[in-house]
Phi, psi and omega in degrees: 000134180286155179247158180288134176290161179303133183250151176295133182303141181297154177292131177298150184305319185291345180249007184290161179293325179299316177301315184296314182292323178292326175295317179296325180298330178296336176276335187272325189234107181293328177296315177297318181298319181294324178291321176300312182292321180294319184285318189261341185245312180291306181277069184286355175281346182275131174287139184289147174292150174308131182257095187271106176086010179207174182242108180292330179295325179286325175297319176297321180300317181284331176294318179294320178295318177298319177294318178300316178298317181299317181289324178297314181290322177296318177298320181294319181292318177295324176302316179298320178295320181291311180296316180299321179296319179293316185285332183270012182063032178086008182296320184292347178297330179297334183269351187288318183297311178296327178297317176294322178298318179293326180287328182273349181302315177299324180294322178296320180291325182090168184266357180291148178298321177234079183293163176301154185300322182295328178292314182297319179294316181296319178296319179299312181294318181295316183295311185285333172297315180297317180294317179297317181294313182296318180296318181297312180295322179298317180295318179297323180293319177295318179296320178294323179299329182262019172095004182273358181269200185271150167259209183288343178289167181294136179291353179248026182297338180286344183261162178286160186295326180296320178292323179299316183298313179294324180292321182290335181290317187217073177288142178267168181298316183292331175291316182297320185258019174285154181307319182295322181290318178298313181298320180290333183272348185272130174269152181302321180295323177297317184296317181294321178295319180295318179293325177295321175298317178297324176297319177295319178297317178296324175295317178299316177299322179296314181296323178299311179297320179295326179298315178293320180299318181291327177296318181293334179271353182242260187294337179258012177282153179303332183282320185263342185297327178299339180275084184293330183298331181262006181285118182297331179297325182287338186265013178301132181272072180231107186306318182295317177296314183297323178293317180290325179300318179292324179293315180301317184283345170281324188271322196292334179244013182285147178288349175266118185252113173272125190232159171270140187303328181281335186232066185294325184258024180304128180104343183270348179103205183272135176295145190217097174053071178287138173255138165224116190232131175237133181221144178281138179275102179257123180299139172277119185294341181270002184231159178267130182283144177236158175303135183235104178257167175299319178297323180300316180294316180299321179291336173283332183279321191302310181301325179292325177293319180297332179293342179295338180286342185277121181289167177302154187299324183254016182284335181090161184288345182268012182301140187248024179298127182297343177295341176297332179258021178302133180254133180232124175211177177244139178226155178238128178266126178234137175291147181280343180301138179106339179282149177260331177223159180293331180290348180279353178299130189279076181267003179289151180304319181294320178297318180297316180298321178297316179294318182296317181299320183279324188283335186294332180257007182274152171290328167077134163231288182273316176271125184225139178254136180226145163274125184247122181246127185230136174234121176257096184263168175053051179059045179066016177274333180244106186244119178251119181236129180245121177261126183238128176228132185235135178215135176247131182201131175061039182059030173237146173244126178251128176242121176244125177233117184240090179281147174222145187232125172264113181284168184300163179291153183306147186298319182292331175290319178295332181272009182297319180297318177298316182298314183291321180296318180294323179292318182295325185262005179285161178278177184296318179299318179297315179298317178297316180297321179297325179281323183295318183293343177269352182294313184305321181268006187298322181292308179298319180295314181293322176300317181296318180297314177294324178296317178295325178297316181294318179297322179294317178298322179294316177294326180294321182279329187247354187282341181067032181291327183297323183262009183283157177294147182299151180222156177283169179299136176268332180201167178247130178291337177286317178294326177297326183265024185249154175280164180293323181208150181273184179285174180298316177302319180292319176298323175297318178295320178300316180298318181294314179299313184294316181299314182299311182296313181300317180295320180293323178294320179297316180296324180293318178296318180298317179296322180293320179296315182293318181293329179278356175094028182244154175293149183238355185297315181295319182301311182293328177294319179290327175297318179297317181297317180293320180297328180275002179085007183287332178231125181227132180260119186270184181288128184257005184287121175069029182216150171254004182229084197219005183234131175236142177220153180121184186286126174058031176263153172227149183260148174214157182261119177279151180234181186296331183276357179091359181274177177237153178240108182292149181290311181291125179096350176288151179281176186288353179261006181072027182244000000 
């Protein structure tokens, strides 16, 4: 039998491309950044979800750094608005309302790709009202700056005195905020001060964008990102962050998985065609029966899985099949209930060995032992994990195969390098235009950013998270940053990885049954039926109607509304 040639060591999780792109995403998407910080920093009682192929602690480090930078720039911009309002005699107040309208328009529309029609219409109206109002006042300000506004004489000198008297007695709202009234009230010095403040705000916006662009060319570049020791985000002098960073790195790649009962596979991705197979152990009359334990079956499966690392005989030593880096280990799932503090989780090697020794032969309810097979493809962007559990009880053998797939990182995160490169290499006019278009919404946007920061500090100080009972992970920051589905090539790779692993597991179980002196015909027939789609085990979360068996049946979980939830593509939380 040929052996696998020496392979290049796999990329460590903290240096993987998935980690780098998720870190870049914290600068690009404030909503994603807030979810990362809330899950990993605010809720410090929650144990982190398993981090397959990436480093959640490093993503948190950059999320906190991105928020600090955002709050600093938001404070600077609001300071310019306040100072400019005072120096310009209150002129900038006229720009605040349209700025706020422009800032809330995305919130009105919502984050859905296809929001309801009423949301789109409302957002359209708010956005264009803000643009029209801001543009009108800005044009009048520019005209006033060049002498077209009022001097010390009355702004209504062109009208007769009788009209002025009647107008002054009872001015209407539309008259006060009409373009002629605004233009007449603006002094040239006020206009120039307002324009100078807007220029400073545009400069702040430009420097902020340039700061992110330089980060992508430096510490977040593919060349420098693997050096975590020199990453400035990792070196933040924040005791809470440093404490949580160490806890996350203890928990995220441990073979002991502390889980929440509702979300046992949180972090592994979407469930993908789960198998649950039961077969009666019938002695083969031509063979002598031997004891058959769960460990015996697993030890027969493992060597066959390891053979998947061996390339084809004529493929050559440079073959790049990701199966060469296939990872096989054993993990034990434990419920987090019962712990008094997060530090009590038994992550020591001896504690894990004790749990594994006992759990491997258990029928299991809350504590479960799995053989875990993982393939990290596409630079750890496509992660296929297969959990295998085998149990023998009452002369029955139960085989559970629970594949999960982490889809690639979001497209906008992957395009961060392109976006930053285009910004760095743009001409002066392009950079100036990009900054100027962000000025109108700067007041509303900065107020919202500072408001979110204050709310977070309030929750941090008053929420009591530090003394809360430990909890299992509520979400995975990797799953949050993933697309709904990969490309056709990636789907083909998923099918290849899963088919290879499932076939080897089935052959290993068959070999263990045969060696122990049991018939294998019924087992292989059921495997063929499942492989052909004749028997499909659906998602069982929150449903009493979830298993289908027979020819050409597929299972789905019914819910209270009468709908169905397909197994393929459901997330790891059964949602």
